[in-house]
N, C-alpha and C positions, 0 to 999 in steps of 0.2 A: 474554346478548347482549353485555354489556360485555367479558366475557372473550374472546369470539370476535373482537371488533374489535381488542382488544389483541394477540391472536395474529396477526392479519393484519398489523398495523402492525409487529410484531416481525419477521415474515418479509420484509416490504418493506424494512425497515431492514437486515436481514441481507443481502438481495440487493444493496442499494445499497453496503453495505460490501464485499462481494465484488467488485462491479464497480469500486469505487474501488481496491481492492487490485490488480486486474488492470491498471488504468491506471497505477498507481505502478510496478508491475513492468515494464510496457512503457516507461515513461519512463526507468527505470534502465537497461534494455537499450539504448535509443536513445542514452543518454549514454555507455555503454560503447563503442558503435560510433563515436560522435563522437570519443571519446578516442583510439580507434585511428587515426582519420584525422588527428588533431592530432599523434599520436606520429610520423607520417611527415614532419612539417615540420622544418626546421632548428631547432636549439636556440637559444632566446633566453629572456630573463626572463619575457616574456609567456606563452610556452609552459609554463614551469615554474609560473607562477601559475595557468594554466588546469588543469594537472594537479591541483593542490591543490584548486582550487574544484570541479572536476568529481568528484573523489574524494569530497568532502563531500556533493555532491548525490546521488551514487550510494548512499552509505551511508544518507543520510536517506530516500531513496525506498524503499530495501529495508526499513528499519526500519518506516516508515509502512505499506508493503505488508503486512508480516508482522502488524502490529497490526490493520490492517483485516481481514485474512483471518481471524485468530483471533476477532475480535469478530463478524464476519459469520457464521462457522461456528457460534459459540456462540448467536447470535440465531436462526439457522435450526434448530438442534437443540433449543433450548428450546421453540420454537413458542409456545404460549399459556401455558406454565408460568410463573407469576408468583412462585413460591416463592423466597424469598431464602435458603433454607437449604442451597444447594449450594456448600459451601466447599471 
């Protein structure tokens, strides 16, 4: 019974990780679109600072999205398998 409950929690956690991954991916895409709108403005130092800041946000969101996706996929594929010998 305990092993079944652990498997359910792992699948729930995996699904939540995949949902978080999708949210991060959408945030990165929205930031890229926003960066395109900012690109059309006249050049100034604030626009240059925004480029740097949004580039960092895009990279961080994509890295977090990839990590959450891999973790969620691993949680879903392992199911109730609690063995720690999968190296």
